[in-house]
C-alpha positions as CSV (number, residue, x, y, z in Angstrom):
1,M,-15.8,-19.3,47.9
2,L,-16.4,-16.3,45.6
3,T,-19.1,-13.9,46.4
4,Q,-21.7,-12.9,43.8
5,H,-19.9,-9.5,43.4
6,Q,-16.5,-11.2,42.8
7,I,-18.0,-13.5,40.2
8,G,-19.5,-10.4,38.4
9,D,-16.1,-8.7,38.6
10,L,-14.4,-11.8,37.0
11,A,-17.1,-12.1,34.3
12,Y,-16.9,-8.4,33.4
13,W,-13.1,-8.5,33.4
14,L,-13.1,-11.4,30.9
15,V,-15.3,-9.2,28.6
16,F,-12.9,-6.3,29.2
17,F,-9.9,-8.6,28.3
18,A,-11.7,-9.7,25.1
19,G,-11.9,-6.0,24.1
20,Q,-8.2,-5.6,24.8
21,C,-7.4,-8.7,22.7
22,L,-9.4,-7.3,19.9
23,W,-7.2,-4.1,20.0
24,L,-4.1,-6.4,19.9
25,L,-5.6,-8.1,16.8
26,V,-6.1,-4.7,15.1
27,C,-2.5,-3.8,15.8
28,A,-1.3,-7.1,14.5
29,A,-3.5,-6.9,11.4
30,A,-2.1,-3.4,10.6
31,A,1.5,-4.7,11.0
32,V,0.9,-7.7,8.8
33,R,-0.7,-5.7,6.0
34,S,2.1,-3.1,5.9
35,V,4.1,-3.3,2.8
36,H,7.4,-2.5,4.6
37,N,7.0,-4.7,7.6
38,P,9.0,-7.9,7.6
39,I,6.5,-9.6,10.0
40,K,4.0,-11.5,7.9
41,R,2.0,-13.4,10.5
42,R,-0.1,-12.0,13.4
43,R,1.3,-14.7,15.7
44,D,4.8,-13.4,15.0
45,Y,3.8,-9.8,15.7
46,V,2.3,-10.8,19.1
47,A,5.4,-13.0,19.8
48,A,7.7,-10.0,19.1
49,N,5.7,-7.5,21.2
50,W,4.0,-9.6,23.9
51,D,5.9,-7.8,26.7
52,I,4.7,-4.4,25.6
53,F,1.1,-5.6,25.4
54,L,1.4,-7.3,28.8
55,I,2.7,-4.2,30.5
56,R,0.0,-2.0,28.9
57,F,-2.8,-4.6,29.6
58,T,-1.8,-4.7,33.2
59,L,-1.9,-1.0,33.6
60,E,-5.2,-0.7,31.8
61,I,-6.9,-2.7,34.6
62,V,-7.1,0.7,36.4
63,F,-9.7,1.8,33.8
64,Y,-11.7,-1.4,34.5
65,V,-11.6,-1.0,38.3
66,I,-12.7,2.6,38.0
67,W,-15.5,1.7,35.6
68,R,-16.6,-1.3,37.7
69,H,-16.5,0.2,41.2
70,Y,-17.1,3.9,40.9
71,S,-19.9,5.9,39.2
72,L,-19.5,8.9,37.0
73,N,-21.1,11.0,39.8
74,D,-18.3,9.8,42.2
75,F,-15.7,10.9,39.7
76,L,-17.4,14.3,39.2
77,A,-17.5,14.8,43.0
78,L,-13.9,13.9,43.2
79,I,-12.9,16.6,40.8
80,G,-15.1,19.1,42.5
81,Q,-18.0,19.4,40.1
82,T,-21.5,20.0,41.6
83,W,-23.4,18.9,38.5
84,R,-24.5,15.2,38.6
85,V,-25.5,12.8,35.9
86,P,-29.2,12.1,36.1
87,F,-28.8,8.3,35.5
88,A,-26.9,5.5,37.2
89,G,-25.3,2.3,36.1
90,S,-22.2,1.1,34.5
91,G,-23.5,0.2,31.0
92,G,-23.2,-3.6,31.0
93,P,-21.0,-6.0,29.0
94,V,-21.1,-4.1,25.7
95,A,-19.8,-1.0,27.4
96,V,-17.0,-2.9,29.2
97,F,-16.0,-4.6,26.0
98,F,-15.5,-1.2,24.2
99,L,-13.8,0.1,27.3
100,G,-11.3,-2.8,27.0
101,F,-10.9,-2.0,23.3
102,G,-10.4,1.7,24.0
103,A,-8.3,1.4,27.1
104,D,-5.0,1.4,25.1
105,S,-6.1,4.7,23.4
106,L,-7.0,6.1,26.8
107,I,-3.4,5.4,28.0
108,G,-2.0,7.3,25.0
109,V,-4.3,10.2,25.7
110,V,-3.6,10.3,29.4
111,S,0.2,10.2,28.8
112,H,0.0,13.3,26.6
113,W,-2.7,15.2,28.5
114,N,-1.5,18.7,29.3
115,K,-3.5,19.0,32.5
116,L,-1.4,16.3,34.2
117,P,1.5,17.6,36.3
118,D,4.7,17.4,34.2
119,G,6.4,15.0,36.6
120,L,3.5,12.5,36.4
121,R,3.2,12.9,32.6
122,S,6.9,12.2,32.1
123,W,6.8,9.3,34.5
124,I,4.0,7.7,32.5
125,Q,5.8,8.3,29.2
126,E,9.1,6.9,30.5
127,R,7.6,3.8,32.1
128,I,4.7,2.7,29.9
129,P,6.1,1.4,26.6
130,Q,4.6,2.7,23.3
131,V,3.1,0.2,20.9
132,P,5.7,-0.3,18.1
133,Q,5.1,2.2,15.3
134,Q,8.5,2.2,13.6
135,I,9.1,-0.7,11.2
136,V,12.6,-2.1,10.8
137,A,13.3,-3.9,7.5
138,D,16.3,-5.7,6.2
139,V,16.7,-4.6,2.6
140,E,19.0,-6.5,0.3
141,T,20.0,-5.0,-3.0
142,K,21.8,-6.7,-5.9
143,T,23.8,-4.7,-8.5
144,T,25.2,-6.1,-11.6
145,I,28.3,-4.4,-12.9
146,T,30.3,-5.2,-16.0
147,P,34.0,-4.1,-15.5
148,V,35.6,-2.2,-18.4
149,N,38.1,-4.8,-19.4
150,S,36.0,-7.9,-18.8
151,D,33.1,-9.7,-20.5
152,Q,31.9,-11.3,-17.3
153,P,29.4,-9.2,-15.2
154,A,30.0,-9.1,-11.5
155,T,27.1,-9.1,-9.0
156,E,27.5,-7.1,-5.8
157,T,25.0,-7.8,-3.0
158,K,24.5,-5.3,-0.2
159,S,22.4,-5.7,2.9
160,V,21.1,-2.7,4.8
161,T,18.9,-2.4,7.8
162,Q,16.5,0.5,7.4
163,V,14.1,2.0,9.9
164,L,10.8,2.8,8.2
165,G,7.8,4.4,9.8
166,P,6.8,7.8,11.0
167,I,9.0,10.7,9.8
168,P,10.6,12.4,12.8
169,E,9.7,16.0,13.3
170,P,12.4,18.5,12.4
171,Q,14.3,19.8,15.4
172,D,14.8,23.5,15.8
173,K,18.5,24.3,15.8
174,G,17.8,27.8,17.1
175,G,19.2,29.5,14.0
176,T,16.1,31.2,12.4
177,K,12.9,32.6,13.8
């Protein structure tokens, strides 16, 4: 039998999960609306990236557990701060919903936080997959050419796979300063 506290944990986790799902919907909507993205349905985007979201959602449970079981004053004491927050409480279902929505952003921030030891930061970056940002598109071009000694035009079709998305930052070759 579940205790009252465990039922509360489960109920709050469901609200947290709803916030995470709203973030997934935002990602899918952006992908579907992209002019260059071949994925045209939200369901297809989720089907193509479900493993990445599952890994990230599982790791984001850490944020929920900390929010649910530790106060901000506990966290401040852990990092050695003597100042304390003059109020107590976790904020309720609205706060946990937005924590679920923002947990994915928090993982991104934590993975690039300069105050983390380099080994831990690189471990996070190597093991937690990034949400897909590059878009891969198959582009088909048709060219009509009329040879010099012929009245019949010839059509040439060429298929190319292109990676569209963020422009990579230029790499310093060490030649100029």
